[in-house]
C-alpha positions as a Python dict, from the first residue, in 0.01 Angstrom:
ca = {
    (1, 'M'): (0, 0, 0),
    (2, 'I'): (-291, 237, 49),
    (3, 'Y'): (-230, 314, 437),
    (4, 'P'): (51, 546, 389),
    (5, 'L'): (-150, 739, 163),
    (6, 'V'): (-475, 726, 431),
    (7, 'W'): (-288, 814, 689),
    (8, 'M'): (-105, 1150, 504),
    (9, 'I'): (-476, 1268, 418),
    (10, 'M'): (-636, 1171, 766),
    (11, 'S'): (-315, 1387, 933),
    (12, 'S'): (-402, 1710, 754),
    (13, 'F'): (-721, 1744, 928),
    (14, 'K'): (-537, 1685, 1256),
    (15, 'E'): (-349, 1976, 1470),
    (16, 'T'): (-39, 2005, 1346),
    (17, 'N'): (114, 1964, 1739),
    (18, 'I'): (-29, 1664, 1772),
    (19, 'I'): (16, 1441, 1457),
    (20, 'F'): (298, 1246, 1598),
    (21, 'K'): (121, 1192, 1894),
    (22, 'T'): (-165, 1055, 1752),
    (23, 'A'): (68, 858, 1491),
    (24, 'G'): (-145, 516, 1549),
    (25, 'Q'): (-463, 676, 1558),
    (26, 'L'): (-616, 691, 1182),
    (27, 'I'): (-933, 910, 1216),
    (28, 'P'): (-923, 1250, 1397),
    (29, 'K'): (-1074, 1274, 1702),
    (30, 'K'): (-1154, 1696, 1606),
    (31, 'W'): (-1108, 1733, 1275),
    (32, 'V'): (-938, 2067, 1179),
    (33, 'L'): (-908, 2297, 799),
    (34, 'D'): (-661, 2533, 967),
    (35, 'N'): (-392, 2300, 777),
    (36, 'Y'): (-559, 2408, 447),
    (37, 'I'): (-591, 2728, 520),
    (38, 'N'): (-225, 2770, 671),
    (39, 'G'): (-114, 2576, 408),
    (40, 'W'): (-274, 2772, 109),
    (41, 'K'): (-142, 3091, 239),
    (42, 'G'): (246, 2935, 149),
    (43, 'F'): (565, 3168, 195),
    (44, 'G'): (666, 3496, 188),
    (45, 'G'): (319, 3647, 21),
    (46, 'V'): (344, 3377, -186),
    (47, 'S'): (21, 3150, -219),
    (48, 'F'): (43, 2827, -294),
    (49, 'G'): (-166, 2836, -612),
    (50, 'R'): (158, 2990, -776),
    (51, 'F'): (317, 2699, -715),
    (52, 'F'): (19, 2463, -860),
    (53, 'S'): (11, 2695, -1192),
    (54, 'N'): (394, 2669, -1165),
    (55, 'S'): (354, 2258, -1196),
    (56, 'L'): (46, 2305, -1439),
    (57, 'F'): (310, 2477, -1667),
    (58, 'I'): (591, 2251, -1681),
    (59, 'A'): (396, 1944, -1716),
    (60, 'V'): (157, 2044, -1988),
    (61, 'V'): (390, 2223, -2174),
    (62, 'A'): (684, 1937, -2153),
    (63, 'T'): (361, 1753, -2225),
    (64, 'I'): (309, 1863, -2561),
    (65, 'G'): (689, 1825, -2610),
    (66, 'T'): (706, 1485, -2511),
    (67, 'I'): (409, 1372, -2781),
    (68, 'V'): (494, 1540, -3079),
    (69, 'S'): (894, 1482, -3101),
    (70, 'S'): (801, 1133, -2967),
    (71, 'A'): (456, 1074, -3238),
    (72, 'L'): (799, 1225, -3488),
    (73, 'V'): (1099, 984, -3375),
    (74, 'G'): (821, 625, -3339),
    (75, 'F'): (697, 739, -3714),
    (76, 'G'): (1050, 788, -3830),
    (77, 'F'): (1158, 445, -3651),
    (78, 'S'): (868, 248, -3785),
    (79, 'R'): (831, 352, -4144),
    (80, 'F'): (1158, 463, -4265),
    (81, 'Q'): (1463, 236, -4349),
    (82, 'F'): (1799, 483, -4332),
    (83, 'R'): (2125, 433, -4210),
    (84, 'G'): (2202, 401, -3908),
    (85, 'K'): (1901, 311, -3832),
    (86, 'G'): (1954, -3, -3604),
    (87, 'I'): (2236, 215, -3401),
    (88, 'L'): (2022, 480, -3358),
    (89, 'F'): (1714, 273, -3174),
    (90, 'A'): (1996, 100, -2973),
    (91, 'A'): (2147, 378, -2798),
    (92, 'M'): (1749, 458, -2738),
    (93, 'L'): (1688, 168, -2598),
    (94, 'A'): (2053, 161, -2381),
    (95, 'S'): (1918, 536, -2259),
    (96, 'M'): (1585, 396, -2086),
    (97, 'M'): (1822, 125, -1937),
    (98, 'L'): (2066, 468, -1768),
    (99, 'P'): (2019, 578, -1450),
    (100, 'A'): (1938, 909, -1468),
    (101, 'Q'): (2150, 992, -1198),
    (102, 'V'): (2455, 901, -1387),
    (103, 'L'): (2346, 1253, -1604),
    (104, 'M'): (2310, 1455, -1337),
    (105, 'I'): (2618, 1624, -1333),
    (106, 'P'): (2710, 1641, -1699),
    (107, 'Q'): (2358, 1823, -1766),
    (108, 'Y'): (2394, 2026, -1516),
    (109, 'L'): (2719, 2173, -1589),
    (110, 'W'): (2554, 2182, -2034),
    (111, 'Y'): (2270, 2379, -1923),
    (112, 'Q'): (2490, 2603, -1665),
    (113, 'K'): (2672, 2688, -1989),
    (114, 'L'): (2397, 2749, -2209),
    (115, 'G'): (2259, 2994, -1912),
    (116, 'W'): (1971, 2768, -1855),
    (117, 'V'): (2018, 2722, -1451),
    (118, 'G'): (1737, 2948, -1276),
    (119, 'S'): (1524, 2919, -1550),
    (120, 'Y'): (1210, 2654, -1663),
    (121, 'L'): (1448, 2591, -1970),
    (122, 'P'): (1566, 2281, -1874),
    (123, 'L'): (1281, 2112, -1729),
    (124, 'I'): (1074, 2175, -2054),
    (125, 'V'): (1279, 2225, -2389),
    (126, 'P'): (1466, 1866, -2324),
    (127, 'Y'): (1097, 1730, -2369),
    (128, 'F'): (1080, 1852, -2730),
    (129, 'F'): (1359, 1629, -2877),
    (130, 'A'): (1225, 1269, -2756),
    (131, 'I'): (1457, 1226, -2468),
    (132, 'Q'): (1231, 955, -2333),
    (133, 'G'): (1297, 642, -2474),
    (134, 'F'): (971, 482, -2349),
    (135, 'F'): (744, 683, -2546),
    (136, 'V'): (890, 680, -2836),
    (137, 'Y'): (932, 283, -2805),
    (138, 'L'): (544, 258, -2745),
    (139, 'I'): (477, 486, -3021),
    (140, 'K'): (714, 287, -3295),
    (141, 'N'): (536, -40, -3172),
    (142, 'F'): (171, 79, -3230),
    (143, 'I'): (267, 226, -3527),
    (144, 'A'): (451, -115, -3604),
    (145, 'G'): (68, -259, -3556),
    (146, 'I'): (-101, -23, -3810),
    (147, 'P'): (-113, -177, -4157),
    (148, 'T'): (141, -55, -4415),
    (149, 'E'): (-115, -55, -4705),
    (150, 'L'): (-269, 192, -4559),
    (151, 'D'): (13, 421, -4621),
    (152, 'E'): (38, 259, -5007),
    (153, 'A'): (-275, 395, -5082),
    (154, 'A'): (-170, 724, -4924),
    (155, 'K'): (119, 719, -5126),
    (156, 'I'): (-121, 647, -5494),
    (157, 'D'): (-350, 934, -5384),
    (158, 'G'): (-43, 1195, -5381),
    (159, 'C'): (9, 1214, -4986),
    (160, 'S'): (379, 1329, -4897),
    (161, 'Y'): (527, 1171, -4539),
    (162, 'Y'): (391, 1451, -4389),
    (163, 'Q'): (5, 1391, -4502),
    (164, 'I'): (62, 1051, -4451),
    (165, 'F'): (146, 1060, -4049),
    (166, 'M'): (-125, 1394, -4044),
    (167, 'K'): (-403, 1226, -4210),
    (168, 'I'): (-344, 783, -4138),
    (169, 'I'): (-101, 771, -3872),
    (170, 'L'): (-180, 1059, -3622),
    (171, 'P'): (-580, 987, -3605),
    (172, 'L'): (-499, 612, -3523),
    (173, 'L'): (-258, 676, -3254),
    (174, 'K'): (-544, 814, -3020),
    (175, 'P'): (-463, 519, -2781),
    (176, 'A'): (-108, 528, -2792),
    (177, 'L'): (-86, 927, -2743),
    (178, 'T'): (-348, 934, -2507),
    (179, 'S'): (-138, 701, -2253),
    (180, 'A'): (172, 847, -2319),
    (181, 'C'): (6, 1161, -2230),
    (182, 'I'): (-127, 1031, -1887),
    (183, 'F'): (213, 957, -1779),
    (184, 'S'): (412, 1230, -1920),
    (185, 'F'): (137, 1497, -1736),
    (186, 'M'): (218, 1253, -1381),
    (187, 'W'): (599, 1227, -1404),
    (188, 'R'): (635, 1611, -1486),
    (189, 'W'): (396, 1682, -1179),
    (190, 'D'): (573, 1461, -940),
    (191, 'D'): (936, 1555, -1066),
    (192, 'F'): (1096, 1655, -784),
    (193, 'L'): (1478, 1624, -819),
    (194, 'A'): (1488, 1894, -1185),
    (195, 'A'): (1327, 2123, -942),
    (196, 'L'): (1595, 2094, -690),
    (197, 'L'): (1895, 2105, -940),
    (198, 'Y'): (1762, 2405, -1188),
    (199, 'L'): (1564, 2634, -970),
    (200, 'S'): (1643, 2904, -729),
    (201, 'D'): (1376, 3134, -699),
    (202, 'P'): (1031, 3074, -507),
    (203, 'L'): (839, 3235, -734),
    (204, 'K'): (917, 2951, -990),
    (205, 'Y'): (920, 2653, -762),
    (206, 'P'): (703, 2394, -816),
    (207, 'V'): (409, 2195, -623),
    (208, 'S'): (614, 1888, -609),
    (209, 'Y'): (992, 2094, -481),
    (210, 'A'): (760, 2398, -264),
    (211, 'L'): (630, 2103, -12),
    (212, 'K'): (969, 2038, 128),
    (213, 'M'): (940, 2439, 260),
    (214, 'F'): (704, 2321, 516),
    (215, 'S'): (989, 2113, 645),
    (216, 'D'): (1256, 2312, 840),
    (217, 'P'): (1453, 2125, 1100),
    (218, 'T'): (1610, 2452, 1258),
    (219, 'A'): (1302, 2634, 1329),
    (220, 'G'): (1071, 2374, 1315),
    (221, 'S'): (803, 2225, 1070),
    (222, 'D'): (449, 2269, 985),
    (223, 'W'): (391, 1888, 902),
    (224, 'G'): (7, 1969, 914),
    (225, 'A'): (27, 2235, 679),
    (226, 'M'): (272, 2003, 386),
    (227, 'F'): (14, 1722, 419),
    (228, 'A'): (-288, 1919, 321),
    (229, 'M'): (-113, 2081, 61),
    (230, 'A'): (15, 1753, -65),
    (231, 'T'): (-306, 1605, -15),
    (232, 'L'): (-434, 1890, -274),
    (233, 'S'): (-168, 1771, -470),
    (234, 'L'): (-327, 1473, -527),
    (235, 'I'): (-629, 1604, -702),
    (236, 'P'): (-446, 1637, -1050),
    (237, 'I'): (-338, 1300, -1077),
    (238, 'F'): (-663, 1122, -969),
    (239, 'V'): (-900, 1339, -1161),
    (240, 'I'): (-707, 1219, -1485),
    (241, 'F'): (-668, 871, -1383),
    (242, 'L'): (-1018, 828, -1323),
    (243, 'T'): (-1167, 1018, -1636),
    (244, 'M'): (-871, 875, -1856),
    (245, 'Q'): (-885, 541, -1724),
    (246, 'K'): (-1017, 373, -2038),
    (247, 'Y'): (-781, 512, -2268),
    (248, 'L'): (-515, 416, -2048),
    (249, 'V'): (-558, 43, -2041),
    (250, 'E'): (-658, 76, -2419),
    (251, 'G'): (-342, 227, -2487),
    (252, 'I'): (-152, -35, -2289),
    (253, 'A'): (-319, -278, -2394),
    (254, 'S'): (-277, -158, -2778),
}
């Protein structure tokens, strides 16, 4: 499982024209940094730093929307009794089982009529409406494990539902929210298909989509630069995982 990743990293330090000629040789005989220099220059005067900042913007804003909306919906499912709750919850679970490919065409037509195609809106706005059932399900189950006696004590003290959520539930949700943040950020950072569908301006490309620009079957592909930038694109994920591993495991276990 690790070998292809190690091969990619090692290949990023080889000269482009010998990468596939020496595919069976893992360690480069001659280490070069030209791939990183050329890859960072980007395309058409747009450096790869621009693509990294685009990915960071999309991932951070979409993650904030996912966490806020999922926490509110999870709280509603866990603590409120209302008509149609079972149907809505079943619909949410069904949405988790529905392949994303089934939704691509109707979603594209919808966003096109809204005038969102070509902007970041389709990649960000929907996540403010708890469209990812996995996180709602995760947070709902976590809240269900919090004793309702805490809610009742807060009600006696005069707290509203909003205050119960903000002052009682939210502070106790830290492990679940941290896990959700990590997963959401990773999924949005890696998202290639949404960028492929909705973005056409190279200035707006995230890293996941910009990497494919190194591959041009008609004129030639700069594999070395692609591997170099792909290696750099993994650094944020590794940093997050290494620094937040404790909270990730704690959240999943809880």
